[in-house]
N, C-alpha and C positions, 0 to 999 in steps of 0.2 A: 461267659460271653458278654462283651461290652454292649450296653444299651445304646441305641442310636439317640442322638440329641434331638429333642422335640423342636420343630421349627415354629417361629412366630408367624401367624397368619396375618399377612399385610395386604393393604389395598392402596393403590396409587391414584391421587387426584391431580390433574393439571388444570389450574384455574386460567381460563382465557379471558383476560380483562380487556374489554373493548376500549376503555379509556387509556390503555397503555400503548403508547406509540411504538415502543420497542418490542412489542410482543412477537413471538416466533410463530412459525407455522405450527398449529396445535398438534397435528397427528405425529410428525417426527419428534416434537418436543415431549409428547407423552411417552413415545417409545423410548426416548433417551432416559426419561425418568424411571421407566420400568427396568431398563437395563442397569441403571444406577442401583436400584433396589436389588436386582438379581446379583449384583456384584458382592453382596453381603451373604455369607454362607448360612447365617442363622435365620434368613427370611424365606418365607414361602409366599410369593406374590400371587394371590388368587383372583385378583380383578383390578380393573383400572377404568377411570372415567376422565373425559374432558368436561369441565364445568364452566359454562359460559356465563360471564358476569358483566353487567353494565359498568359497575365500579365496585371495589371492595367495601364491605361494611366494616366500620371501625371496631365493633365489638365482637363480631362472629365471622368476619370475612365473607361468609355466604348469607343469603337471605333466609328467613325462617322456613319458607316452604321447601327450599333446597336442603336445608339442614335436616328437616323431618324426613324427606325422601331418602337422603343418603343414610341417615341413621337407621332406617328400616332395612336398607340394603346391607349395612354392616352387621346388624343384629342377625339377619337371616343367614349370613355367611360366616358367623362367629369370628368376625374380624377383631384382632387384638391391637393392631398398629395401623394408623393411617399416615401415609407419606404425602405431604402436600408439596407439589413442585413449584415452590415460590417462597417468598418471605412471609412469615407468620409472626405477628407480634406476641409478646408474652401474654397479654390480655386475651387475644384471640385464641391462643393455644389453651389457656386455662378454661375458657368458656366452651370451646369445642370438645375438650376432654370430658367436661361435665355433661354436655348434651349427648355425646355419643358413647360415653363410658369406654373409651379406648385411649391409647397413648397416641400422641401427635408428634410427628417429626417433620420439620420443614426442610427445604433443599439444602440449606447450609448445614444443618444438623446431620443430614444423611451423608453429605460429602465428608464431613468430619469423621463420621463412623467408618466410612470406607478407608479414609487415610489412616485412621487408627489401626484398622485391621491389616493394612498393607505395609506400613512403614517397617523397614528391616534394619537400617543402619541406626547407629546411636543418634546421629544428627536428625534423621528423619523422625524418629520417635520423639525427640525433644521438641522439634518444630510442631508436630501434631499436638502434643500436650499443651504447648503455649497457645496455639491457635484455638484449641478447645476451651482453655481457661479464658481467653479474651472474649470468646463468644458467650460463655456462661456469664462473664462479668457484665456485659451489656444487658443481658436478660435479667440479671439480679437487680440491676439499677432500675430498670423500667418496671419491674413487677415486685418491688421491695415489700409491699404490704400483702402480697398474694401468695407467699410461699407456704402453701398448705402442705406440701410434701417435698421431699428432696427431688431435684431434677438437675439435668445437666445436658450439655451437647453430646456427651458420650455416655454409653452405658444403657441406652434404651433397649437395645437388642443383645445385650451381653457382650462378653469379650473384655479387652483391656479397658481400664478406666471405669469399671462398673461402680467402684466405691465413690460416692458423691462427696465433694468437698463441703465444708461448713458454709452455710448461706451467709457469708460475710465477705464484703469486698476486701477488707484488710487481709483476710486469710488468702484470698485469691491473689492479691497483689504481692504478698510475701512469697507465695509459691512461684509466681511469675518471675520475681527477682532471682530466686534460687535457680529456676530453669534457665534464665537468661545467662547467668554466670556459667552454668554447665555448658550451655550452647556456645558461649564465647570461647571456651577452651577447645571445643570440638572444631569450631570455625577456624581458630588459629592454626590447628593442625592441618586442616584442609587448605588453608591459605599457603602454608609452607609447601604442601604437595603441589599446589597450582604453580607456585614460584619455581619449583623444581622442574615441572613440565614445561614452563616457559623457556627454560634453558635447553630443552631438548629440541633439536632441529626438525620437529614434526609439526606441521600446521594442524590445527584442531577444527574438525568438522562437526557441528552440532545438529542433530536431528530434532526438529521441533514439529508440533502439530497438535491437532485436536485429539483428545483421548480416543483410542480405538481406531486411529487412522492407519495403523500398521507399521509404526516406527520400529517396534521391537522385532517384528518379523523381518523387516528390511535390515536391521542391525545384525540379527542372527545370520542372515544369508550372506552379508558382506564380511562378517568377522569370523564366522564359524563358532560363535559363542552360543551359550544356552540360556539366554535371558528369557524369563517368563513371557510368553507371547500367546495370549488367548483372545477369543472374540468376547472381550469383557472390558468394560470401562475401568480405567486405572489399573490395568493388569500389572504395570510396573510404576513405582514411585521414585525410588532412589536412582540417581543418575549412574550409568554404567559407562566405562570407557575402555576401548580396546584399540590396539594398533592394527592398521590395515595398510597393505602395500597395493597401491593403485597400479594397474597395468600401464607400463610406459610412463609412469608418473611418480610423484613423490610418495614417501610413506606418510601416513596421516594418523592422527588419533581421532577415532570416531566416538562421539558421545551421544548416548540415548537418554533423553530427558523425560521428566514427568509430562503426561499429556495435559493439554489445556481443556477447559470446558466453559460454556457460557455461564454467566453469572457466578463465576468462581468466587467463593466467599472472600471478602476483603481480608479477614483474619488469615486465610491461607495464602493470599497473594503476598502479604507481608512476611508470613512465616517461611514461605518457600522461595523468597527472593534470593536468599543466599545460595540455595541449590541451583536456581536458574541463572545465577551469575556465570555459570559455565558457558551459557549462551553468549553473554556479553564479551567473554574472552575469546570467542571462536573466530577463526580466520574466515570461515564460510558457514552460513546458516542454510540448512536444507529443510524447507517447509514441506512436510509430508501431508497430503490431503487424501481423504477417502472420496475419490471422485464418483463412486457408486452411490453415495449417500444422498437422499433427497434434499437435505439441507446443507450441502457441501459449501455453497457460497457463504451462508451465514456462519458456518463453522470457521471458514478461512478468515472472515472478518473478525471473529472473536479472537483468533490467534494473533492477528495483526494488532488488535487493540491491546492485548496483554504484552506483546513484545514492545509496543510503544510505551506502555506504563513502566516497563523494566528499564527503559532508557536506551533501547537498541536503535542506533542511528541508521538513517537511510543509506549511508555510504557503505555499510557493511555488505560485502558480496553475498548474494542470495541465489538459491536455486529453488524452484517450486516443483514438487514431484506429485503427479496425479497417480495415486496408487489404487490398487484393487481393480485393474482392468478385467481380471478373471471373473469378477462378479457382474459384469455388464453383458447385455445381449450383443451378439455379433455386430449388428448395425450400429448400435450405440458405441461399441468399442472402436469401430473404424472412425466414427465421427469424432470421438475424443482424441484419438491418436492424430488425426488430420489437423485438428485444432491446435494441439500441442506443438506440432511441427511448425505451424505458422507463427507461434509466439516465441519470444526470446526467453531463454532461461527457464523453460517449462518442459518437463519430460514425463511422458506417460509410461507407467510401468506396472508390473504385478510382482510384488515382493514374494508372493507365494510361489509363482511359477518361474520367476526369473526373467520374464519378458521385459525387454527394454533396459535391463541393468547395465549392459555393455556401454550403451550410449550415455547413460547417466554417469558412470564412472569416468568415462572419457571427458565429460563436461566438468566434473569435479576436478580432474587433473589439470585441465586447461585453466580453470578459475584460480587454482592454487599455484600454478607455475610462477615462481618469483614471489610467492606470498611472503616468504622470509628467506634470506640468503646470507651466507657467511662472507665477511669482508675483513681484510687486515689493514689496520690504519697505523700510520707513524705519527705520533704526537710529540711536539716539543714540550719542554718543561713549562713554557709560557702559555701553553694551551690548556690551562686549568679549567676554564669555563666549558670548553668542549668535552674534556674528560669527565667532568662532573655531570654534564648533560647525558653522556652515554650511560653512566652508572644509574642516573635517575630514571632512565628509560628501561632499566633492567635488561639490557641486551648484550652486556659484556660477557663473553664466554671465557676469555683468557687474557692475561696481561703480563708482559715482561718489561722490566726496566732496562733501558739501553743507555749508552753513554750520552745520547742527546735528548732522551725523553722516555717515551713509552711505546711499546709495540702492542697494540690492542686488537684482539679478534672479537668481532661483533656479529650477532645474528639479528638481522633487522629487515624491515620491509622497505620497499622502494620509497614510500612516503617518508619514513624515518631517515633514510639516506639523503633525500632531498632537503629535509629540514636541517640535517647536520651540515650539508654543503652550503646552505644559505647562511650559516653562522659565520662563514669566512674563516680565514686563517687566524 
């Protein structure tokens, strides 16, 4: 009989720093941090606290009285790992580990652990490894004289990446170069796939949203797919695409992307930029929100901030979906539905029960009508500039040479057609 794996006893701390103007509502923030920890199978979260601070202490983050109080709490509960929901410097990490005799993991390290556990595709695995090494490198630089034992962003709670790299920046840089070369090969393959999809006359609809907003549940209901959908942060990491036939509308490719989160580590924003480029190529972006969450407005702002950092322009057609109506009380549900009806491009739904999906699909079809359409053009031999522009836009589906020039079939948007017409004969 196989022995059950022993879980690491963990405790979650959310520092509420009064001097931080961007601080979030502490109770939902703590709950999110606990949910992040619960997303790792090797952890047993046995307690959590909100720790209110006037300002962070440079050496220990917390004041001496609070360190003593928390230390006694951890010792009494036999805590092995403390997760601090915020940034922790290498010096603070070393000092707290000495004072409490436990391992410390900050928010960035925790998210890297989760991504390491969840990445499935070759590209996802490589991106997580690169993000983890970039994170470790910054900590090695800052704590160069304090490396009393091996440590890393990954491996605190077991799983992939448990072997620690040599505490040497050159070794990390060499490994990053090797990983980047491997990733470049994978990205080239994915770019070819995207180029092939661009020639398919199906508009792309990208689902984006805060993690655990219900994107995968909505994706599964619309496509009949079996993408992992759990009440868990970062249940899915790698983007999934399926074809969907809209009622009385066009066929579309629906893309389910990685969920966003507040304070997403910069290493991961950079590493997952390639994956999230699927959003940049979409004809329509559907922003899925958990309207039942206490912090839904702040979550929506986090998503908009990340989309902006990715370079998504305001002209890209968008629809906002208020999901999880089924989790609201009847009166609140009616109020949310009434508010959504008054707003443009906002639809209240329950992906779980199917409520409101017909109206949403109809809106998607309306938004995409004419998103891209086929046209046949007759070009003379002298119209080399126009012909080159069509190929540069990657919209040519077919071309035949005629006695007078070329017969070209293009798949383009109204905007591209207008740009072409403005070039003149």
